[in-house]
N, C-alpha and C positions, 0 to 999 in steps of 0.2 A: 069618915073627919076627914077631914083634906088637912097635905101637908105643903107647907113653904118650903122655900128652899133660898139662900142667903147667902151668898159668894163673895168671902172675903174680899175685901179688894187689896191692899198689899201683904199678898204671904206668895214664897216662894213656890210652894206645891198645892195643888189642888185644896182648899178648904171653906168648907160651906156650913151653915148654922140652918136647922130644920127644925121650922118653928109649927106650933097648931093653929088653928082659925083664931084663935085668942091672943095672940101675939107672943105664948109663951115656949122658949127653946125646950124642944124632948130632947133632941140630939144633934153630936156635931160631929161633923166627918173630916176627916184630917187623909190627908194625901202623903206617900212616903217615898221616897225616893227605889225604884227596883227596877226590871226588864221589862215594861209596859207601867199600865196603872195601879197603883195599888192604893185602895183607898182603907182606911180603918175608920169606923164606925162609936163611936163612945155614946151615954147615955148622959144625962146629969149631974151625975152622979162619979162620973170618970171612968166606970166602968167599961169595958170594951166588951160592944155588942156584938160584933160580926164585923167580916174583912168581903172586899170585893174586890178580883183579882183578875187581870188581863192576861192572858195566856197567850202567849209569844207564840208563831208556827216556828216549828224546831225542824229542819231534815235531816 
């Protein structure tokens, strides 16, 4: 299965829709304010599926 990403044009933080080959939205990715990047992934029902966080180098 091929997944296609489409970034929302006007958004303060990173925001993406993930589609399948038929053009149906499978997931929505929303960026959040954090130290480094933080992306939350939601399914079509609005339930949180996962989180992607960037680790910031600390001394």
